[in-house]
C-alpha positions in Angstrom: 0.9 -24.1 -0.1 -2.7 -25.2 -0.8 -5.5 -23.0 -2.1 -7.6 -22.0 1.0 -11.0 -22.2 -0.7 -12.7 -23.1 -3.9 -11.8 -20.2 -6.1 -13.7 -19.8 -9.4 -11.3 -19.6 -12.3 -13.5 -17.2 -14.3 -13.7 -14.4 -11.7 -11.2 -11.7 -10.7 -9.5 -12.4 -7.3 -8.7 -9.8 -4.7 -6.1 -10.6 -2.0 -5.5 -8.2 0.8 -3.7 -8.5 4.1 -1.0 -7.0 6.2 2.7 -6.9 5.3 4.5 -10.2 5.5 1.3 -12.3 5.6 2.0 -14.3 2.4 -0.2 -12.4 -0.1 2.2 -12.5 -3.0 2.9 -16.3 -2.6 -0.9 -17.0 -2.6 -1.4 -14.8 -5.7 1.4 -16.5 -7.6 0.0 -20.0 -6.7 -3.5 -19.0 -8.0 -1.9 -17.6 -11.2 0.1 -20.7 -11.7 -2.7 -23.2 -11.1 -5.7 -21.4 -12.6 -4.1 -18.8 -14.9 -4.2 -15.0 -14.6 -2.0 -12.0 -14.1 -0.8 -10.8 -10.7 -1.6 -7.1 -10.4 0.0 -5.0 -7.7 -2.2 -3.1 -5.2 0.6 -1.9 -2.9 1.4 1.8 -2.9 5.2 1.3 -2.4 5.8 -1.6 -4.8 5.0 0.6 -7.7 8.3 2.4 -7.3 11.4 1.3 -9.2 14.0 2.1 -6.6 13.1 -0.2 -3.7 12.6 -3.7 -5.1 14.0 -5.5 -2.0 12.9 -3.2 0.7 9.3 -3.0 -0.6 9.1 -6.8 -0.9 8.3 -6.7 -4.6 8.1 -10.2 -6.2 11.4 -11.5 -7.3 12.5 -11.6 -10.9 12.1 -15.4 -10.8 8.5 -15.1 -9.6 7.8 -12.6 -12.3 9.0 -15.1 -14.9 6.6 -17.8 -13.5 3.5 -15.7 -14.1 2.6 -12.3 -15.6 3.0 -9.4 -13.2 1.6 -5.9 -13.7 2.1 -2.5 -12.1 5.3 -3.4 -10.2 8.3 -1.1 -10.1 7.2 1.0 -13.0 7.1 4.4 -11.3 10.2 6.7 -11.0 11.5 7.3 -7.5 10.7 11.1 -7.5 7.3 10.7 -9.1 3.9 11.4 -7.5 1.6 8.5 -7.4 -1.9 8.2 -5.9 -4.9 6.0 -5.8 -6.2 7.9 -8.7 -3.1 7.0 -10.8 -3.5 3.4 -9.8 -7.2 3.2 -10.7 -6.4 4.7 -14.2 -3.7 2.1 -14.7 -5.6 -0.9 -13.4 -8.8 -0.1 -15.4 -7.6 -1.5 -18.7 -6.3 -4.6 -17.0 -9.7 -5.7 -15.7 -11.0 -6.8 -19.1 -9.8 -8.1 -22.4 -6.6 -9.9 -21.1 -5.4 -12.2 -18.4 -7.8 -12.8 -15.5 -6.8 -10.2 -12.8 -5.4 -11.4 -9.5 -5.1 -8.2 -7.6 -2.9 -8.3 -4.5 -1.5 -5.8 -2.0 -1.6 -4.2 1.4 -3.0 -0.7 0.5 -6.6 -0.9 1.6 -7.5 2.4 0.0 -6.7 1.0 -3.4 -9.1 -1.9 -2.8 -11.9 0.4 -1.5 -11.5 2.7 -4.5 -11.6 -0.3 -6.8 -14.7 -1.9 -5.3 -16.6 1.1 -3.9 -15.6 3.9 -6.4 -13.4 6.9 -6.1 -14.4 10.6 -6.2 -12.8 12.5 -9.1 -11.0 15.1 -6.9 -8.8 17.6 -8.7 -5.1 17.2 -8.1 -3.5 19.2 -5.3 -1.3 22.1 -6.6 2.3 22.0 -5.5 2.0 25.2 -3.5 -0.9 23.9 -1.5 1.0 20.6 -0.9 4.0 22.6 0.4 1.8 24.6 2.8 0.2 21.4 4.1 3.6 19.7 4.5 4.8 22.8 6.5 1.7 22.9 8.7 2.0 19.2 9.5 5.7 19.3 10.3 5.7 22.5 12.2 2.4 22.4 14.1 1.1 18.9 13.9 -2.3 17.4 13.1 -4.4 20.0 15.1 -3.3 22.8 12.8 -4.8 20.9 9.8 -7.9 19.6 11.6 -9.0 23.1 12.5 -9.6 23.9 8.8 -11.4 20.6 7.9 -15.2 20.5 7.9 -17.0 18.6 10.7 -18.5 15.9 8.4 -15.1 15.1 6.9 -13.5 15.0 10.4 -16.1 12.5 11.4 -15.1 10.1 8.6 -11.3 10.1 8.5 -8.8 8.6 10.9 -7.7 11.8 12.7 -4.7 10.0 14.2 -3.3 9.4 10.7 -1.3 12.5 9.7 -1.3 11.7 6.0 -5.1 11.1 5.9 -5.7 14.4 7.8 -3.3 16.2 5.4 -5.1 14.8 2.4 -8.4 16.1 3.7 -6.9 19.5 4.4 -5.4 19.6 0.8 -8.8 18.8 -0.7 -10.5 21.5 1.3 -7.9 24.1 0.4 -7.8 23.1 -3.3 -11.5 22.8 -4.1 -13.2 24.7 -1.4 -15.3 21.6 -0.6 -14.7 19.0 2.0 -13.5 15.5 1.3 -16.9 14.2 2.5 -18.7 16.1 -0.2 -16.5 14.6 -2.9 -17.0 11.1 -1.4 -20.7 11.5 -1.5 -20.4 12.2 -5.3 -18.4 9.1 -6.0 -19.0 7.4 -9.4 -19.7 3.6 -9.7 -16.8 1.3 -8.9 -14.7 -0.3 -11.6 -15.1 -3.7 -10.0 -17.9 -4.2 -7.5 -17.1 -6.6 -4.7 -19.8 -9.0 -5.8 -18.1 -9.6 -9.1 -14.9 -10.8 -7.6 -13.5 -13.3 -5.1 -12.2 -11.2 -2.2 -9.8 -12.8 0.2 -8.4 -11.2 3.3 -5.4 -12.8 5.0 -6.2 -12.4 8.7 -2.8 -13.0 10.4 -2.4 -13.6 14.1 -0.3 -10.9 15.8 2.5 -13.0 17.3 2.9 -15.1 14.2 3.0 -12.0 12.0 5.5 -10.2 14.2 7.9 -13.2 14.0 7.5 -13.2 10.2 8.3 -9.5 10.1 11.5 -9.9 12.0 12.7 -12.8 9.9 11.8 -11.1 6.7 13.8 -8.0 7.4 16.8 -10.2 8.1 16.2 -11.9 4.8 16.0 -8.5 3.1 19.4 -7.5 4.6 20.9 -10.8 3.5 19.3 -10.3 0.0 21.0 -6.9 -0.5 18.7 -4.3 1.1 21.7 -2.3 2.4 23.2 -2.2 -1.0 19.9 -1.1 -2.4 19.8 1.7 0.2 23.4 2.7 -0.8 22.2 3.0 -4.4 19.5 5.4 -3.2 21.8 7.4 -0.9 23.0 10.1 -3.3 19.5 11.0 -4.4 17.7 10.5 -1.0 14.7 12.7 -0.6 12.8 12.0 2.6 9.8 13.9 1.2 9.4 11.6 -1.8 6.6 9.1 -1.7 9.0 6.3 -2.5 11.0 7.1 0.6 8.1 5.8 2.7 9.3 2.3 2.1 9.6 1.0 5.7 13.3 0.6 6.5 14.5 3.0 3.9 15.0 6.0 6.3 16.6 3.7 8.9 19.1 2.2 6.4 19.9 5.6 5.0 20.6 6.8 8.6 22.9 3.8 9.1 24.8 4.6 5.9 25.2 8.2 7.1 26.7 7.0 10.4 23.7 8.0 12.5 22.6 4.5 13.5 24.4 1.2 13.9 23.1 -1.6 11.6 21.5 -3.3 14.6 19.8 -0.1 15.6 18.5 0.4 12.1 17.3 -3.2 11.9 15.5 -2.8 15.3 13.9 0.5 14.3 12.7 -0.8 10.9 11.3 -4.0 12.5 9.3 -1.9 15.0 8.1 0.4 12.3 6.9 -2.6 10.2 5.1 -4.1 13.2 3.3 -0.7 13.8 2.4 -0.5 10.1 1.0 -4.0 10.1 -1.1 -3.2 13.2 -2.6 -0.2 11.3 -3.3 -2.4 8.3 -5.0 -5.1 10.3 -7.2 -2.5 12.1 -8.2 -0.9 8.8 -8.9 -4.2 7.1 -11.1 -5.4 9.9 -13.0 -2.2 10.0 -13.5 -1.8 6.3 -13.5 -5.3 4.8 -16.4 -7.1 6.5 -17.6 -8.5 3.2 -14.2 -10.2 2.4 -13.5 -13.9 3.1 -11.0 -14.2 6.0 -8.2 -16.6 5.4 -5.8 -17.9 8.1 -2.3 -17.8 6.6 -1.4 -20.8 8.6 -3.9 -22.8 6.6 -2.0 -22.2 3.3 
């Protein structure tokens, strides 16, 4: 792998891209050649219980360069973009040069554009929102969200809609109001080198299929078996793609081939959503063709 562009060694690096596009390998190469710490910006790689299935860097890779914010959150814990910002803030200065890598676009937008200081959602309101979404779908939540917020969010994304509903119910103010009161960002985009791996669809889908096979060969089914007794589909960590499918296989509800196919399809759909989000929101980032690496 070669570095795709001239990357200043004295500036933070941001690397975004869809799942399976080669982000972690690029981050590790930059850290090895120029120095720095690889910092996780993936909402699922923070959890301790899904190392293989969330595609966290291997133990060998972690020995080759400093890695931060990987696998440090308990399976049942809540974790949000606010948690991540609080944890990443002290890593931006006074230590290793940050090389921040991941597929969670919201983390990057919060880092480079700022994040509104919205109060946490009480458990009772979260439970009401969960019930509304599961029993009545997105329309039941949308009807209570103010028009300005509805115009800004992806109304096809159940979790984005639920988040907006929770903010409205918790604070009495719409998410748009809080966004308009956003404080300055921790790391303005102009102060970093932002790279976006823009993977071609066919190439990426082939990588996704191969990678899930590699995960199975590397112990993903055994990892799922370890999680079986405490499986909670409502936990944030349970959103690791492939987790529900492998748990269903272990319970005798799917064959392994069916679980593999379902997980691969789900990963492709997720990658499509990521690519759409990145292209809409990251116009100021430098596009990198993974085939050039």
